[in-house]
N, C-alpha and C positions, 0 to 999 in steps of 0.2 A: 504494500500500500504506500509506503514511503517512497519507493522508486517511482511510482506513477506521479506522485505529488512533486517530486524533485524534477522530473521531466517537464511537468506542466509549468513549474516556476521558472525553469530555465528557458522554456519556449516563450513564456510571457515576457521575461526579461530581455529576450532577443527581439521579439516582435513589437513590443510597446514603443521603443525609441524609433523604430522604422516607421511605425504608423504615425507617431507624433510629428516626425519630420516630413511626412508626405501630406499631412492635412493642409498646411499653408499653400502648397503647390496646387492641390485640388481646389481650394477656395479661390486662388488667383485665376485659374482657368475658367471657373464658373463666373467670376466677376467680369472677365473679358467677354464672355459670350453674351452676358446681359447687356453690357455697355455697347457692344458692337451692334446688337439688334436695335437699340434705341438711337444710336448715332450713325446708322448706315447711310443716311442722306447727307451727312456732313463729311467734308474731306478730312482724311486722316493727316494729322501733323506728326512729323517725326518727334520722337521723345528726346529729351535732353540727355546728354551723357551722364552717367552716374558720377556724383561728386561735383557736378557743375553748379555754380551759384552765381548770382548777379553781384558784381563788385559794388562796394559801397564807398562812401567818402572816407571812411576810416581806413580803407585799404591803401589810400594814397599817402605817401609820406608828407609830413608837414613842411619839410625843408626842400621839397622838389622845386626846381627852377620854373618860373612861369615865363611864357613868351610875351613879347611886346604887345601883341594884339589883345591878349587877355588883360594885361595891365591897363591898356587904353580903354577897353570896354568897362572895366571896373571904375575907372576914373569918370567916364561918361555917366555911368549909373549913379555914382555918388553925387555928381553935380545935378542930375535930374532929380534925385531924391531930395536934395537940399531945396531945389526950386519948388517941388511939389509937396514938401514936408511929409514925406513918407518915412515911416519908421519901420525898418525891417528887423525882425528878430525880437520884437517886444513881447 
């Protein structure tokens, strides 16, 4: 009787992780089939690469050199703000 239980426990210990790792893959396939039927009339866009993210202002170093056009644009904006009395960043 103990031998049968031992085999059952070993079989469960082997199959349970395999079943748990297969569940997300099965759910993903089901989700794609549901979304493809709802979005069949829309054109498919390619997916972004894994790990891709949109850069933010924090990604640019503060001491990076600015070009002359950007400096001139900033100067024009400051002059216009002074004339219009616009407070930015309040």
